[in-house]
C-alpha positions in Angstrom: -261.8 -114.9 -74.0 -260.1 -111.9 -75.3 -258.5 -112.5 -78.8 -256.1 -110.5 -80.9 -253.2 -108.1 -80.0 -253.4 -106.1 -76.8 -253.7 -102.5 -77.9 -253.8 -101.2 -74.3 -250.1 -101.6 -73.9 -249.2 -99.5 -76.9 -252.0 -97.0 -76.1 -250.6 -96.6 -72.6 -247.1 -95.8 -74.0 -248.5 -93.2 -76.4 -251.0 -91.9 -73.9 -248.5 -90.3 -71.5 -248.1 -86.6 -72.4 -244.3 -86.6 -72.2 -243.9 -89.8 -74.3 -246.5 -88.4 -76.8 -244.3 -85.3 -77.1 -241.2 -87.4 -77.6 -242.9 -89.4 -80.4 -244.3 -86.3 -82.0 -240.7 -84.8 -82.1 -239.5 -87.9 -84.0 -242.3 -87.5 -86.6 -240.0 -85.6 -88.9 -237.9 -88.7 -89.5 -234.7 -87.5 -87.9 -232.9 -89.2 -85.0 -232.6 -87.1 -81.9 -230.6 -87.3 -78.7 -232.1 -87.7 -75.3 -231.2 -84.1 -74.5 -233.1 -82.9 -77.5 -236.0 -85.1 -76.7 -236.0 -83.9 -73.1 -236.6 -80.4 -74.3 -239.4 -81.6 -76.6 -241.0 -83.6 -73.8 -240.8 -80.8 -71.2 -239.3 -83.1 -68.5 -235.9 -83.6 -67.0 -233.2 -85.7 -68.6 -233.5 -88.6 -66.1 -237.3 -88.8 -66.6 -236.7 -88.7 -70.4 -234.3 -91.6 -70.1 -237.0 -93.6 -68.3 -239.6 -92.7 -71.0 -237.2 -93.6 -73.8 -236.5 -97.0 -72.1 -240.2 -97.7 -72.0 -240.7 -96.7 -75.6 -237.7 -98.8 -76.7 -239.0 -101.8 -74.8 -242.4 -101.3 -76.4 -240.9 -101.3 -79.9 -241.9 -97.7 -80.7 -238.4 -96.2 -80.8 -235.0 -97.6 -81.8 -231.7 -96.3 -80.4 -228.4 -95.9 -82.2 -225.0 -94.9 -80.8 -222.8 -92.6 -82.7 -219.7 -91.3 -81.0 -220.5 -90.1 -77.5 -224.2 -89.6 -78.3 -227.1 -92.0 -78.3 -229.8 -91.2 -80.9 -233.4 -92.3 -81.0 -235.7 -92.6 -84.0 -239.2 -94.1 -84.6 -238.9 -97.8 -85.2 -240.6 -97.6 -88.6 -243.0 -95.9 -90.9 -246.0 -97.7 -89.5 -245.4 -96.0 -86.2 -245.5 -92.6 -87.9 -248.7 -93.5 -89.7 -250.4 -94.5 -86.5 -249.3 -91.3 -84.8 -250.6 -89.2 -87.8 -253.9 -90.9 -87.6 -254.1 -90.3 -83.8 -253.4 -86.6 -84.4 -256.3 -86.5 -86.8 -258.6 -88.1 -84.2 -257.4 -85.6 -81.6 -258.1 -82.8 -84.0 -261.5 -84.1 -84.8 -262.5 -84.6 -81.2 -261.3 -81.2 -80.0 -258.3 -82.5 -78.2 -256.1 -79.6 -79.5 -253.2 -77.8 -77.8 -254.0 -74.6 -75.9 -251.3 -72.6 -77.6 -251.7 -71.7 -81.2 -249.7 -69.5 -83.5 -248.3 -69.0 -87.0 -246.6 -72.3 -87.0 -250.0 -74.1 -87.0 -250.8 -72.6 -90.4 -247.4 -73.6 -91.7 -247.9 -77.2 -90.5 -251.4 -77.4 -92.2 -250.0 -76.1 -95.5 -247.1 -78.5 -95.8 -245.1 -80.6 -93.3 -243.0 -83.7 -93.2 -244.7 -86.9 -92.0 -241.7 -89.1 -91.1 -240.3 -89.2 -94.7 -243.1 -88.0 -97.0 -245.1 -84.8 -97.7 -248.2 -84.1 -95.7 -250.7 -81.2 -95.2 -252.5 -79.3 -97.9 -249.6 -79.8 -100.4 -249.4 -83.6 -99.6 -253.2 -84.1 -100.1 -253.1 -82.0 -103.3 -250.3 -84.3 -104.6 -252.3 -87.4 -103.7 -255.5 -86.1 -105.4 -253.6 -85.0 -108.5 -251.9 -88.4 -108.9 -255.2 -90.1 -108.6 -257.0 -87.8 -111.1 -254.2 -88.4 -113.7 -254.4 -92.2 -113.0 -250.8 -92.1 -111.9 -251.9 -94.1 -108.9 -254.8 -96.6 -108.8 -256.8 -96.4 -105.6 -259.0 -99.3 -104.4 -260.6 -99.9 -101.0 -257.7 -102.0 -99.9 -254.7 -100.6 -101.7 -252.9 -97.9 -103.6 -250.7 -98.8 -106.5 -248.4 -97.0 -108.9 -249.6 -97.3 -112.6 -247.5 -97.1 -115.8 -248.6 -93.5 -116.1 -247.1 -92.9 -112.6 -243.9 -94.7 -113.7 -243.4 -92.3 -116.5 -244.3 -89.2 -114.4 -241.7 -90.2 -111.7 -239.1 -91.1 -114.2 -239.4 -87.7 -115.8 -239.0 -86.2 -112.4 -235.7 -88.0 -111.9 -236.9 -90.8 -109.6 -235.4 -94.3 -110.1 -238.7 -96.3 -110.2 -236.8 -99.6 -110.7 -234.9 -99.1 -107.5 -238.2 -98.5 -105.7 -239.7 -101.7 -107.1 -236.7 -103.7 -105.9 -237.1 -102.3 -102.4 -239.0 -104.5 -99.9 -240.9 -101.5 -98.6 -244.5 -101.0 -99.9 -244.4 -98.6 -102.8 -247.7 -96.7 -102.2 -249.8 -96.3 -99.1 -252.6 -93.8 -98.2 -251.8 -92.1 -94.9 -254.6 -90.2 -93.2 -253.6 -86.6 -92.8 -254.4 -85.2 -89.4 -255.2 -81.6 -90.5 -256.9 -82.4 -93.8 -258.6 -85.6 -92.7 -257.9 -87.0 -96.1 -255.1 -89.2 -97.4 -251.7 -88.1 -98.5 -249.1 -90.4 -100.1 -246.8 -92.6 -98.0 -244.6 -95.5 -98.9 -241.4 -95.5 -100.9 -243.0 -93.5 -103.7 -244.1 -90.8 -101.3 -240.6 -90.8 -99.7 -238.9 -90.6 -103.1 -241.1 -87.7 -104.2 -240.2 -85.7 -101.1 -236.5 -86.4 -101.5 -236.6 -85.3 -105.1 -238.5 -82.1 -104.2 -236.0 -81.3 -101.5 -233.0 -82.1 -103.7 -234.3 -79.8 -106.5 -234.5 -77.0 -103.9 -238.3 -76.5 -104.3 -238.8 -76.8 -100.6 -236.9 -77.1 -97.3 -237.7 -78.2 -93.8 -238.3 -75.6 -91.1 -235.9 -75.3 -88.2 -237.1 -77.2 -85.2 -240.4 -77.8 -86.8 -242.1 -80.3 -89.0 -243.2 -77.5 -91.3 -242.0 -77.5 -94.9 -241.5 -74.2 -96.7 -241.9 -74.1 -100.5 -240.2 -71.3 -102.4 -242.4 -69.4 -104.8 -240.7 -70.9 -107.8 -240.6 -74.3 -106.1 -244.3 -74.3 -105.4 -245.0 -73.4 -109.1 -242.6 -76.1 -110.3 -244.2 -78.7 -107.9 -247.7 -77.9 -109.1 -246.6 -78.0 -112.8 -244.7 -81.3 -112.3 -247.7 -83.1 -110.9 -250.6 -81.2 -112.6 -251.8 -79.8 -109.4 -254.6 -77.2 -109.9 -254.7 -74.3 -107.4 
């Protein structure tokens, strides 16, 4: 008897190259139209519609209608975390894309992973918070400590609002390029939102890459005690 959830159904949805491209395009947390996703998938609009229907039925994407357009987004953060982990596995096993270029280096340095910071800067943040005991890491969990409360409050993050949210505050998310954890959860999301609002960094156009300004990178490192 076969027990437990059937992973083959989800794996088959992700395993199709066009659907994988659609899911990867939604990894930056934004909702996109079928036309935009068609370009990302590299297939026609009618084929994209079929793929989106399958992904929606499988619970991986959620549609929302606004005006004349229908937008699609990943169903939740857990989907993004699974995709990030699969990207790491693909990188580790040599299943990389044939085309490479400058954007690859940008993605490795800093990128958005659904709604939080990933790449070298994201891992550096995670390590710095751990070394300062701002987060407590155990085998099963990651938790914000009182030191972390103070650090985030000084940064301008409403920690009380995060604690009242039903979303898990801290979670380690395996980084595909670094193969180490960066910080996900509501804390990771709040930190990125604050970094962006302070003008320290901005998202790249049509890319998951995040670009820090020179002053922004310095301020980020100073704020979290990151040693470079």
